[in-house]
Kinemage of the C-alpha trace (Angstrom):
@kinemage 1
@onewidth
@group {chain A} dominant
@subgroup {mainchain}
@vectorlist {calphas} color= white
{ca met a 1} P -15.767 -9.645 24.813
{ca ala a 2} L -14.885 -8.106 28.136
{ca asp a 3} L -12.232 -5.882 28.453
{ca met a 4} L -9.245 -7.887 30.028
{ca thr a 5} L -5.962 -5.813 29.794
{ca asp a 6} L -6.554 -3.248 32.567
{ca ala a 7} L -3.211 -4.116 34.236
{ca cys a 8} L -1.686 -4.955 31.380
{ca pro a 9} L 0.657 -2.780 28.747
{ca ala a 10} L -1.253 -0.973 26.157
{ca pro a 11} L -2.067 -3.094 23.070
{ca ile a 12} L -0.649 -2.745 19.631
{ca leu a 13} L -3.979 -3.990 18.064
{ca ser a 14} L -7.165 -3.829 20.017
{ca val a 15} L -10.473 -4.908 18.023
{ca arg a 16} L -14.159 -4.919 19.690
{ca asn a 17} L -16.926 -5.990 17.854
{ca leu a 18} L -15.613 -7.117 14.377
{ca glu a 19} L -18.570 -8.103 11.832
{ca val a 20} L -17.815 -9.712 8.863
{ca thr a 21} L -20.750 -10.337 6.511
{ca leu a 22} L -20.925 -11.952 2.808
{ca arg a 23} L -23.562 -11.190 0.467
{ca thr a 24} L -24.537 -14.481 -0.991
{ca pro a 25} L -27.563 -15.199 -3.426
{ca val a 26} L -29.191 -17.066 -0.818
{ca gly a 27} L -28.596 -14.412 1.914
{ca asp a 28} L -26.053 -12.944 4.008
{ca leu a 29} L -23.413 -15.247 5.486
{ca gln a 30} L -22.368 -14.101 9.133
{ca ala a 31} L -18.467 -14.652 8.773
{ca thr a 32} L -17.780 -13.500 11.826
{ca arg a 33} L -19.789 -12.419 14.836
{ca gly a 34} L -18.722 -9.954 17.857
{ca val a 35} L -14.932 -11.124 17.519
{ca ser a 36} L -12.755 -8.850 20.079
{ca tyr a 37} L -9.315 -9.513 21.137
{ca asp a 38} L -6.457 -7.363 22.451
{ca ile a 39} L -2.669 -8.210 20.780
{ca leu a 40} L 0.188 -7.176 23.183
{ca pro a 41} L 3.692 -6.121 22.258
{ca gly a 42} L 6.039 -8.705 21.943
{ca glu a 43} L 3.427 -11.166 22.405
{ca thr a 44} L 1.884 -14.418 19.952
{ca phe a 45} L -1.592 -14.681 20.117
{ca ala a 46} L -2.996 -17.686 18.308
{ca ile a 47} L -6.338 -18.111 16.234
{ca val a 48} L -7.283 -21.411 16.367
{ca gly a 49} L -10.529 -23.489 14.952
{ca glu a 50} L -11.649 -25.667 12.318
{ca ser a 51} L -11.484 -24.389 8.410
{ca gly a 52} L -14.445 -22.155 7.746
{ca cys a 53} L -14.999 -21.036 11.486
{ca gly a 54} L -13.779 -17.115 10.020
{ca lys a 55} L -10.172 -16.874 11.663
{ca ser a 56} L -8.446 -15.710 8.278
{ca ile a 57} L -11.689 -13.187 7.418
{ca ala a 58} L -11.334 -11.550 10.585
{ca ser a 59} L -7.797 -10.897 9.805
{ca met a 60} L -8.202 -10.172 6.129
{ca ala a 61} L -10.631 -7.705 7.021
{ca leu a 62} L -7.741 -6.037 9.178
{ca met a 63} L -5.769 -5.868 6.100
{ca gly a 64} L -8.299 -4.409 4.004
{ca leu a 65} L -8.064 -7.788 1.629
{ca leu a 66} L -11.970 -8.525 1.588
{ca pro a 67} L -13.879 -9.527 -1.447
{ca arg a 68} L -16.014 -6.836 -2.785
{ca ile a 69} L -19.307 -9.073 -1.657
{ca ala a 70} L -17.825 -8.452 2.037
{ca his a 71} L -18.734 -6.097 4.361
{ca ala a 72} L -16.687 -5.568 7.645
{ca ser a 73} L -17.941 -3.460 10.912
{ca ala a 74} L -16.516 -2.990 14.418
{ca asp a 75} L -17.047 -1.021 17.684
{ca arg a 76} L -13.013 -0.630 17.631
{ca cys a 77} L -10.074 -1.984 15.355
{ca arg a 78} L -7.409 0.241 16.574
{ca phe a 79} L -3.788 -0.606 15.329
{ca asp a 80} L -0.881 1.102 17.137
{ca gly a 81} L -3.146 3.771 18.101
{ca gln a 82} L -4.851 4.124 14.646
{ca glu a 83} L -8.250 3.087 13.473
{ca ile a 84} L -7.807 0.976 10.746
{ca leu a 85} L -11.299 -0.279 9.712
{ca gly a 86} L -12.332 1.859 6.982
{ca leu a 87} L -9.629 4.047 5.881
{ca ser a 88} L -9.212 4.763 2.263
{ca arg a 89} L -6.983 2.292 0.072
{ca arg a 90} L -4.607 5.163 -0.055
{ca lys a 91} L -3.973 5.368 3.645
{ca leu a 92} L -4.219 1.722 4.489
{ca ser a 93} L -1.319 1.276 1.801
{ca arg a 94} L 1.095 3.455 4.220
{ca ile a 95} L 0.481 0.747 6.918
{ca arg a 96} L 0.454 -2.285 4.802
{ca gly a 97} L 3.727 -3.771 4.340
{ca asn a 98} L 5.235 -1.210 6.380
{ca thr a 99} L 4.117 -1.396 10.082
{ca leu a 100} L 1.313 -4.459 9.288
{ca ser a 101} L 2.636 -7.273 7.460
{ca met a 102} L 1.273 -10.531 6.786
{ca ile a 103} L 2.583 -14.344 5.954
{ca phe a 104} L -0.112 -16.302 3.940
{ca gln a 105} L -0.170 -19.814 4.191
{ca asp a 106} L 0.659 -20.401 0.215
{ca pro a 107} L 4.200 -19.205 -0.901
{ca met a 108} L 3.947 -20.113 -4.406
{ca thr a 109} L 0.591 -18.076 -4.723
{ca ser a 110} L 2.308 -15.215 -2.386
{ca leu a 111} L 5.041 -14.536 -4.540
{ca asn a 112} L 4.558 -13.287 -8.430
{ca pro a 113} L 6.257 -15.891 -10.617
{ca val a 114} L 7.412 -13.146 -13.377
{ca tyr a 115} L 9.305 -11.294 -11.029
{ca thr a 116} L 12.495 -12.349 -9.114
{ca ile a 117} L 12.653 -12.563 -5.442
{ca gly a 118} L 15.182 -9.614 -5.308
{ca asp a 119} L 12.457 -7.443 -7.612
{ca gln a 120} L 9.670 -8.332 -5.029
{ca leu a 121} L 11.822 -7.753 -1.784
{ca thr a 122} L 13.204 -4.550 -2.545
{ca glu a 123} L 9.728 -3.173 -3.867
{ca val a 124} L 7.972 -2.844 -0.661
{ca phe a 125} L 10.567 -1.165 1.134
{ca val a 126} L 11.020 1.415 -1.334
{ca arg a 127} L 7.419 1.833 -1.773
{ca his a 128} L 7.219 2.842 1.646
{ca gly a 129} L 9.923 5.377 1.867
{ca lys a 130} L 12.734 3.132 3.870
{ca gly a 131} L 15.536 3.699 1.467
{ca asn a 132} L 16.567 3.614 -2.007
{ca arg a 133} L 17.246 0.528 -4.206
{ca ala a 134} L 20.681 -0.129 -3.039
{ca gln a 135} L 19.736 0.172 0.747
{ca ala a 136} L 16.783 -1.976 -0.135
{ca arg a 137} L 18.911 -4.732 -1.530
{ca glu a 138} L 21.370 -4.396 1.168
{ca arg a 139} L 18.340 -4.766 3.625
{ca ala a 140} L 17.174 -7.828 1.402
{ca val a 141} L 20.569 -9.780 1.286
{ca phe a 142} L 20.543 -8.885 5.486
{ca leu a 143} L 16.998 -11.051 6.171
{ca leu a 144} L 17.466 -13.535 3.412
{ca glu a 145} L 20.496 -14.454 5.605
{ca arg a 146} L 18.466 -13.722 8.814
{ca val a 147} L 15.946 -16.645 7.545
{ca gly a 148} L 18.942 -18.776 7.136
{ca ile a 149} L 18.809 -18.819 2.866
{ca lys a 150} L 22.529 -19.242 2.259
{ca asn a 151} L 24.115 -17.195 -0.526
{ca ala a 152} L 21.556 -14.458 -0.202
{ca ser a 153} L 23.175 -12.284 -2.670
{ca ala a 154} L 22.819 -14.728 -5.871
{ca arg a 155} L 19.287 -16.010 -4.550
{ca leu a 156} L 17.873 -12.431 -5.345
{ca asn a 157} L 18.101 -13.166 -8.757
{ca ala a 158} L 16.289 -16.314 -8.506
{ca tyr a 159} L 12.692 -16.662 -9.357
{ca pro a 160} L 9.948 -18.480 -7.442
{ca his a 161} L 9.568 -21.326 -9.262
{ca gln a 162} L 13.409 -22.056 -8.843
{ca leu a 163} L 13.230 -22.475 -4.862
{ca ser a 164} L 12.163 -25.231 -2.727
{ca gly a 165} L 8.626 -24.605 -0.698
{ca gly a 166} L 10.598 -24.161 2.245
{ca leu a 167} L 13.076 -21.545 0.620
{ca arg a 168} L 10.008 -19.886 -0.884
{ca gln a 169} L 8.302 -19.425 2.889
{ca arg a 170} L 11.352 -17.934 4.172
{ca val a 171} L 11.501 -15.628 1.643
{ca val a 172} L 7.936 -14.923 2.525
{ca ile a 173} L 8.912 -14.168 5.793
{ca ala a 174} L 11.602 -12.056 5.010
{ca met a 175} L 9.354 -10.248 2.885
{ca ala a 176} L 7.120 -9.326 5.710
{ca met a 177} L 10.198 -7.714 7.969
{ca met a 178} L 11.845 -5.818 5.325
{ca cys a 179} L 9.712 -2.560 6.748
{ca ser a 180} L 10.539 -3.673 10.201
{ca pro a 181} L 6.726 -4.313 11.411
{ca lys a 182} L 4.787 -3.941 14.444
{ca leu a 183} L 2.775 -7.015 13.871
{ca ile a 184} L 2.822 -9.853 11.384
{ca ile a 185} L -0.308 -11.871 10.854
{ca ala a 186} L 0.778 -15.400 9.907
{ca asp a 187} L -1.741 -16.923 8.162
{ca glu a 188} L -1.153 -21.055 8.309
{ca pro a 189} L 2.192 -19.995 7.472
{ca thr a 190} L 2.991 -23.724 7.939
{ca thr a 191} L 0.629 -25.594 6.270
{ca ala a 192} L 2.461 -26.193 2.733
{ca leu a 193} L 5.611 -27.511 3.971
{ca asp a 194} L 6.326 -30.474 5.227
{ca val a 195} L 6.901 -31.812 9.043
{ca thr a 196} L 10.922 -31.208 9.239
{ca val a 197} L 10.394 -27.722 7.432
{ca gln a 198} L 7.437 -26.825 9.930
{ca met a 199} L 9.317 -27.054 12.580
{ca arg a 200} L 12.168 -24.998 11.290
{ca thr a 201} L 10.091 -22.490 9.920
{ca leu a 202} L 8.587 -22.213 13.265
{ca ala a 203} L 11.835 -21.862 15.107
{ca leu a 204} L 12.771 -19.254 12.916
{ca leu a 205} L 9.382 -17.073 13.633
{ca ala a 206} L 10.112 -17.484 17.260
{ca glu a 207} L 13.814 -16.415 16.644
{ca leu a 208} L 12.551 -13.125 14.724
{ca gln a 209} L 10.238 -12.216 17.126
{ca lys a 210} L 12.507 -12.265 20.205
{ca glu a 211} L 14.865 -10.590 18.109
{ca phe a 212} L 12.592 -8.179 16.871
{ca gly a 213} L 10.360 -7.301 19.200
{ca leu a 214} L 7.382 -8.320 17.025
{ca ser a 215} L 3.916 -9.079 17.765
{ca ile a 216} L 2.243 -11.890 15.753
{ca ile a 217} L -0.978 -13.296 15.374
{ca leu a 218} L -0.942 -16.992 14.483
{ca ile a 219} L -3.734 -18.310 12.520
{ca thr a 220} L -3.867 -22.205 12.205
{ca his a 221} L -5.838 -25.077 13.121
{ca asp a 222} L -2.699 -27.165 14.495
{ca leu a 223} L -2.987 -27.104 18.478
{ca gly a 224} L 0.346 -28.241 18.537
{ca val a 225} L 1.731 -25.249 16.209
{ca val a 226} L -0.292 -23.405 19.339
{ca ala a 227} L 0.966 -25.451 22.177
{ca ser a 228} L 4.876 -24.514 20.583
{ca leu a 229} L 4.521 -21.201 19.711
{ca ser a 230} L 2.097 -18.903 21.492
{ca asp a 231} L 1.418 -16.928 24.707
{ca arg a 232} L -2.326 -16.527 24.058
{ca val a 233} L -5.314 -18.303 22.379
{ca ala a 234} L -8.531 -17.889 20.835
{ca val a 235} L -10.690 -20.577 19.904
{ca met a 236} L -13.221 -19.942 17.038
{ca tyr a 237} L -16.619 -21.755 15.945
{ca ala a 238} L -19.129 -20.499 13.447
{ca gly a 239} L -17.943 -17.179 13.433
{ca gln a 240} L -17.357 -16.456 17.041
{ca ile a 241} L -14.746 -16.744 19.635
{ca val a 242} L -15.987 -19.275 22.301
{ca glu a 243} L -13.046 -19.508 24.681
{ca thr a 244} L -10.113 -17.455 25.221
{ca ala a 245} L -6.817 -18.189 27.777
{ca pro a 246} L -3.400 -17.856 28.160
{ca thr a 247} L -1.838 -21.402 25.845
{ca ala a 248} L -0.841 -23.160 29.053
{ca gln a 249} L -4.381 -22.662 31.067
{ca leu a 250} L -6.072 -23.584 27.858
{ca phe a 251} L -4.377 -27.247 27.439
{ca ala a 252} L -4.525 -27.889 31.080
{ca asp a 253} L -8.393 -26.957 31.657
{ca pro a 254} L -10.099 -26.389 28.229
{ca thr a 255} L -13.487 -25.185 29.317
{ca his a 256} L -15.729 -24.851 26.071
{ca pro a 257} L -16.857 -28.394 24.964
{ca tyr a 258} L -15.888 -27.470 21.511
{ca thr a 259} L -12.453 -26.523 22.578
{ca gln a 260} L -12.350 -29.878 24.821
{ca gly a 261} L -13.432 -31.678 21.672
{ca leu a 262} L -10.198 -30.480 19.630
{ca ile a 263} L -7.592 -30.849 22.183
{ca arg a 264} L -9.218 -34.530 22.270
{ca cys a 265} L -8.575 -34.622 18.653
{ca ile a 266} L -5.066 -34.400 18.766
{ca pro a 267} L -3.521 -38.083 18.113
{ca ser a 268} L -1.824 -39.508 21.419
{ca tyr a 269} L 2.234 -40.096 20.721
{ca gly a 270} L 3.150 -43.937 21.353
{ca thr a 271} L -0.934 -44.936 22.219
{ca pro a 272} L -0.830 -48.417 23.632
{ca asp a 273} L -3.305 -49.769 21.607
{ca pro a 274} L -2.866 -49.839 17.895
{ca asp a 275} L -6.700 -50.522 17.464
{ca ser a 276} L -7.904 -47.366 19.453
{ca glu a 277} L -9.411 -45.035 16.973
{ca leu a 278} L -9.026 -41.494 16.912
{ca ser a 279} L -11.297 -39.349 18.541
{ca thr a 280} L -13.692 -36.762 16.581
{ca ile a 281} L -16.183 -34.128 17.184
{ca pro a 282} L -19.410 -35.406 15.259
{ca gly a 283} L -22.087 -33.719 13.308
{ca met a 284} L -21.678 -30.787 11.083
{ca val a 285} L -20.900 -26.989 11.662
{ca pro a 286} L -24.093 -25.043 11.155
{ca ser a 287} L -25.139 -22.981 8.567
{ca leu a 288} L -24.006 -18.927 9.044
{ca ile a 289} L -27.266 -17.748 6.558
{ca gly a 290} L -28.960 -15.358 8.227
{ca arg a 291} L -28.981 -13.896 11.813
{ca gln a 292} L -27.839 -16.424 14.346
{ca lys a 293} L -29.425 -17.618 17.374
{ca gly a 294} L -28.158 -19.359 20.503
{ca cys a 295} L -25.038 -21.334 21.308
{ca ala a 296} L -23.608 -22.399 17.579
{ca phe a 297} L -22.395 -25.543 18.710
{ca arg a 298} L -25.385 -26.941 20.480
{ca asn a 299} L -25.996 -29.384 17.855
{ca arg a 300} L -22.746 -31.215 18.617
{ca cys a 301} L -22.354 -30.525 22.348
{ca pro a 302} L -22.459 -33.398 24.621
{ca leu a 303} L -23.445 -31.162 27.126
{ca ala a 304} L -26.508 -28.768 25.375
{ca phe a 305} L -29.653 -28.331 26.760
{ca ser a 306} L -32.640 -26.675 26.025
{ca asp a 307} L -31.605 -23.261 26.909
{ca cys a 308} L -28.531 -23.577 24.214
{ca gly a 309} L -31.408 -23.058 21.756
{ca gln a 310} L -33.648 -20.514 23.494
{ca val a 311} L -31.270 -17.242 24.250
{ca ala a 312} L -30.564 -14.895 21.778
{ca glu a 313} L -27.125 -14.519 22.373
{ca val a 314} L -24.794 -16.657 24.620
{ca ala a 315} L -22.636 -14.042 26.247
{ca leu a 316} L -18.908 -14.896 27.282
{ca gln a 317} L -18.105 -15.514 30.787
{ca lys a 318} L -14.613 -14.716 32.740
{ca thr a 319} L -12.970 -17.488 34.738
{ca gly a 320} L -10.196 -15.769 35.812
{ca glu a 321} L -8.344 -11.824 34.654
{ca asp a 322} L -7.690 -13.299 31.036
{ca his a 323} L -9.939 -16.307 30.513
{ca ala a 324} L -13.395 -16.675 29.238
{ca tyr a 325} L -15.743 -18.584 27.269
{ca arg a 326} L -18.752 -18.595 25.610
{ca cys a 327} L -21.402 -21.266 27.135
{ca leu a 328} L -24.343 -21.401 29.535
{ca arg a 329} L -22.896 -24.192 31.489
{ca pro a 330} L -21.045 -23.205 34.663
{ca his a 331} L -17.445 -23.632 34.965
{ca asp a 332} L -17.167 -25.841 37.323
{ca ser a 333} L -19.301 -28.363 35.617
{ca leu a 334} L -17.692 -27.915 32.041
{ca ile a 335} L -14.199 -28.825 34.033
{ca ala a 336} L -15.768 -31.520 36.057
{ca his a 337} L -16.584 -33.020 32.472
{ca trp a 338} L -13.263 -32.635 30.728
{ca arg a 339} L -11.373 -34.403 34.117
{ca gly a 340} L -14.163 -37.369 33.963
{ca leu a 341} L -13.027 -38.072 30.415
{ca his a 342} L -9.920 -38.200 31.530
{ca gly a 343} L -10.744 -40.527 34.750
{ca glu a 344} L -9.755 -37.557 36.833
{ca ser a 345} L -11.279 -36.506 40.082
{ca val a 346} L -12.108 -32.965 39.981
């Protein structure tokens, strides 16, 4: 991916050509290929795509949480001025949960059921040398109150199963904030919650980001979440980033055919015809076993032509200072196709 941050502040995270390979009985699975992006201080960067596209495993690689069958490599994976890919477990543990935190999608599996909320919140604070147990407890009470949990001091003695799903997710958010991180990876943070709790959780993340100056990587398949919370978006398909753009620009003029398909799948509010069918993207994601050739989306793409399967690699094309897409078609023809779908003139 071309470097598009020359005029921007130094990124808090800079990733170039991240590759994650999973060893399987039938061959190596290319979970991510050539993933590159920058995260700027104080911004929310969304990574969106279908399940299995590689968005979560790419972030697991940053945290050093890959399974043993996985191997990760990158030309650059620099967080807060330090290369983190390949660090020893001891060195990585000084960063993980400290300046770099993660919010997982299921709070019930993120929290240990046999320890109290207070034990789990204070452990990370003490382990990273931020203070003693009394100071950790004070910090925990402050953050539980800040994330909207009433009677926070008493809640420290509760076990995870004694809290609702929404409260557990707020505890996980508070835990991620215990050591005042610079970057939080939020992996599907609202998947296990109902709609009303989802909205409150997203609003809370936005408030905390503004208050504490956080950078956030938001991993999701929900474009509604992307539109409401993110500053920039990377769209992933079959292990690759196929488009990246500022959020408003991506929704106004999606360029890659896969991005266009995703946006067309969003249900329209107040559709006049109750019998109308939801849009879908036909076909199936290709197998990622072995080295891939050409455009991975070509078998599902309405604009595919012979060259899409012949080239060794489809490069990212820049259309502006911070907008790029991975397609052989020129930008103008892709935008014309998108507007034609909606009966608009180019």
